[in-house]
N, C-alpha and C positions, 0 to 999 in steps of 0.2 A: 822700494817698489818690488825688487826681486823677492824680499822676505815675505811681503804680503801675498804674492802669487804662490810662493812655496807653501805658506800656511793655508791658503785657499785650496790648493791642490791636495794637501795632506788631509784637510777636513773632508773633502769629497771622497777620497779613498777610504777614510775611516767610516763615513756614513754608508758607503756601498758595502764595505766589509760587514758592518753591523747588520744591515738589511739581509745580506746573504746568510748570516748565521740564524737570524729569525726565521727566514724562509725554510732553511734546512730543518730547524727544530720543529716547525709546524708540519712538515711533511713526514716526519718520523713516526711510524706506527708502533703501537705496543704489541709485542709478541705475546699472545695469551698462553703460549706453552712454556714461556721462560720468565715472564714478568713476576716481580715480587708483589706482595700485597700493597705496598706503598705505590708502586707504579700503576697497578690496576685501579687504585682509588683515585687516580688522576682522571679517570674516565667519568663522564657525566652519569650520575645515577648509580655509580658503584661505590658502596660504602665498605666498611671493614668486614662485615659479615659476608657480603657477596664476594668480596675479594678472597676471603679465606675459603669460601665454598668452591670457587674456581680452582684454587690451588689444591684443595683436597681431592677434587674430581680428577684433575690431571695426574696426581700422585697415586691415588688409590684405584681409579678405574682405568683411564687411558688418557693419552695426550689427545688434544683436539685435532681432528683431521680436516676440519673446515671451520670457518668462523661461525657458521650457523649452529655448530655443535654447542656453542655457548648457551643457546636457549634451553639446553637440557638442565641447566643449573636452576634450582628452585629460586624463584624471585626474579629471574631474568627472562622476561617474556619478549614478545615481538616489539612492544613499545620501547623498552629500554634498548633492545638490540638495534633498532632503527637509529637511535641516537648515537650509538658507538661504532656501528659497522664500518664506517670510513676511517676510524681511528685505530683499528686493530688488524692484526695479521696472525697467521699461524707459522710464519717464519720459513716457508718453503723458499729455497733459493732457486735461482735460475737453473743451476746445475741439476737440482732434484727434478724440476719440471721437465728438463730435457730428457732425463733418464725415463721418466714416466711416459713421455711421448714416444721414445724409442721402443719401450716395451709394448705400447699399443700398436705401433707400426709393425713390430716383429710378429705380434699375434695375428695381424691381418694377413701377413704374407704366407702363413703356414697353411 
């Protein structure tokens, strides 16, 4: 009886652990400033040519300062952007956002 309860408990723990991994993976966004072509191609509607265009843009022109900048890529218009906007990020950290806010506040106080 004790063994069956132990296996039951272990099974529940395993299932909960597995579900948490899946939830974490689905919440992870792709950073368009650092992603490889392979990672970019995981996005709906992004094939090899578009992924390579994204990489060339950020290497040769500039890094993306907003996710909307992605629409500057040939072949990536509003329709495709709508499909991927919730799956991408430009990787700004909370610390960078705080620095930006502080700069704005300092500019207002002058």
